N, C-alpha and C positions, 0 to 999 in steps of 0.2 A: 663466048663460053661462060656459062654460069659458074660462079665460084662455089666451093663446098659450103661456105657460110650462107650464101644466097639460097642454096638448095634446102637449107633448114626450113625455109618458109613452106616447103612442100611436105614436110614431115609433121604429122599431127601427133600431139601428146594426148594420150588417153590415160587419165589418172585412175588408180585403183583397179587396173586390169593386168593380168588375170586374177589378181588378188589385192587386197588393201595394202597400200604402201608402195606398190610398183607403178612406175610411169611407163606405159607401153609406147614405144616409138612406132607409129603407124606410117608405113611408106605408101599406102594406097593412093593418096593424092599425088605423090611423086610419079607413080606408075601410070596414072591417068593422064598425065601431060606428055604427049608424044615427043615433044622437043626435049624436055627435061629427062625423060626416060632414055632417049637416045644418048644424051650427054652422059648419063650415069653409066650406061654400058661402055661408052668410050673411055670414061675415066677409070672404071673398074678393070678394064682390059689393059690399060696403058703400061703398067709395071711388068706385064708378062709377054709383051709382043716380041721382044728381042730373042727370047728363048722360050717359045710357047710350050705349054704342057701337052702331053698326049691326051689327057682326059681332064675334064672339069667335073669334080664331085661336089654336088650342091646338097645342102641340108634342108630337109622338109621344114616347112612348106614354102615360106617366103623366099628362102634361098634359091629355090628352083627357078624363080622368075628371072633375076639377073644372071644366075648361073647358066641357064640354057642359052641365053643371048650371048654371054661371054664365050661359051664354048663355040658357038657359031662364028663369032668375031675372030677367035683365035685359031679356028680350023681344027678344033679338038673334039673328041667324043664327049659324051655326057653320062655321068653316073649319078643316079638318085640315091641319096642316103636318107632312109626313111625311119619312122618310128616302128617299134616292134609290131609284127603281125600284118604289115601292109604289103609285103613283097611275096609273090607267088612261087618263088623258087627257093633252093637251098640258100641259107643266109649265114653270115658271120655277124655277131652282135658285140656291142660294147656299151657298158653302163656309164652314166655320168651324173653329176650333181647339177641342179639348177639353183637359181636364186631362191626358189620356193619349193624345192623337193628334189626327187631323183627321176631319171628316165633312162631309156635305152635307145640306141640307134642300131639299125641293121643295113646291110648291103648284100646284094647277091654275091655268093662265094666265088663266082667266076667273072665279076665285074671288072677286075683289074688283073693284069698279068704282072708277074714279078718284074721289077725294073722300070715299069712305065712311070713317066713323070706325071704327077697329079697335082692339080691346083684345087684347093677346097674353097668353096664360096658359100657365104651366108649373108643375110641382110644385116644382122646386128651382132656385135660382140659385146656381151655383158660380163659375166663372171669368167668366161672362157671355158666353162665345163663342156658345152656342146662342141665347140670347135676342137678342143683338145681330145675329146672322145672320137671325133671324126678323123683326126690325125692318127690316133692309135689304131682305129679301124682300118684305115688305108694301109698303114704299115703292117698290120696283121696279114694283109693280102700280098705283101712284098712290094708295095708302091714306093717310089721315090717322091715323097711329098715336097714339092718345090715351094709351097707357101700356102698361106691363108689370106683370102681377099674378102673384106667385108665392106659394106656401104657405110654403116654407122658403128662407131666404137663408143661405148659408155665408159669413158676413161676413169671416172670416179669409182668404178667397180673393180679396177685393176685386173681385168681379164687377160691382158697382154702378158702378165707374169706367167700364166699357165702355158703360154706358147713361146717360151724363151728359146726353144731349140728349132724354131721354124720362122721363115720370113713372114711377117704380118704386115699387110697394107690395109689401112682404113682411109676412107674418104671424108667422112663427116665425124667430128668428135664432139661429144657432150661432156 
């Protein structure tokens, strides 16, 4: 089994993207290696196997990739959390701050039933704005948010602080 530190070899750093001063952590090389990708799904599912969620809610767009695979692994349903205007049905929305601006997330208003256990998945936790908005969004629908699972945590941005009321698991830390 590849260790999280060894997995860093498969994460490409892209400087000044999407704007100057940001180092984008690109997981595309990691996804392209079938063995590493399989290990990532196993690793990201591990903390949730004893008491699996009813649903995995993954954040657009890169969060969809491990999120859908984790949902299958855990025997859970899948809920896409999208940017504004991407969903074709009635939605519920939540605004949030980014490292470099503001944005909004939406989910179908009937995606979660009150009391369902939901695990939120994303690729990277940076400042925590997106993940905390996803938690608020799921709670608006009555979900029991059991945790947030990310592949990469940018520890130097202190995003974990914004998620102090929920279990947070990250696999690779910078």
